[in-house]
N, C-alpha and C positions, 0 to 999 in steps of 0.2 A: 802433547803429553798429558796423560790423565792425572788430574789432581785428586789426591786422596782427601777424604772428608775425615777430619779428626774430631772425635767426640770429646767435648770438654766436660769434666765432672761437674755436676751441679750439687750444691750443698743447701738448696732451698728447703729441703725436708728437715735439715738440722736446725734451721732457724725457728721452726715451729716447736721444737722440743726443748731446746736449751736457751737459757737467758744468761747473758754475760754480766757478771757482778763486778768484776774488776780484773786488772792485769798489772803486772810490774815487770821491770827489766833491771837486772843487776849485772854490772861488769866487774870482773875480778881479774887479777893478774896472778897467774900460776907460775911459780918458779920451778925450774928443772935444771939439774946439773948434767951437762953433757961435756965430756972430755975436760973436766976440771974447770969448766966455765959455766956460769949461771945464765941460763936463757929464760926469758919471761915470755909466756904465752897468754894471750887474752882469752878469757872465758866469759861468755855472755849467757846469762840465764833468763829465760822468758817464763813467766808464771801467769797462767790464765785461770781465773776463778769462774766456774760455771755452776749454774743451778738448773735443775730440770723444772720445766713448767708443769703446772697441775694437769694440763691436758694429757701428758704422758701417763700419769697414774690413772686417769679416767679411762683412757683407751686401752691400756695394757693390763690393768688390774681389775678395776671396778666392773667394766662391761663384761669381760669374760666370766668373772665370778657370778655376776647376776644371771647370765645365761646358764651356767652350770647349775645354779640353785633352781632355776625354773625347770630344767630337764629332770633333776633329781626329784623335785616335788611332783611333777607329772608322772614319773615312773612310780613313785611311792603311792600316789593317790590311785593310780590304776591297779597296783598290786593290792592295796588295802580294800578297794572295791571288790576285787575278785575274791579275796579271803572272806570278807563279810558276806558276800553273796553265797559262797559255799557254806559258811557256818550257819546262815539263816535257813538255807534250804535243807541242811542236815537236821536242824532243830525242828523244822516243820514236818519232815518225814518221821522223825522220832516221836513227836507228839501225835501225829496221825496214826502211827502204829499203836500207841497207847490207848487211843479212843476206841480202837477195834476190840481190844482185849481188856475189859474192865475188871475181870475176875482175877487176872494174874497180877499179884502185888510186886513181883520182881521187876516189872517193866518201869516202875516209878523211880527206881534207883538210877539216877543219871550219871553216876561216877564210874 
């Protein structure tokens, strides 16, 4: 007969993210009335206090934001370079046209 391979869940990745700060266990007795009789049920509360390790914030917040800022800066610098190149070439052609016609005073008005 063929034996099935059962995959056990691993929680090793959770150890790297969370830090156990503390835990507590409380036992209570809960009273309930059933058919005019009081029945007591045990109630156990487990409380686990966890804290995220700083690596979580570095990996999930700081590094993605850093890469987004780099991409935005590269796009902005490329766009600013194109705008400045267009503006400078426009100014050069405008001033070159002015040098050809020294007699026409209306060409000096840049507005």
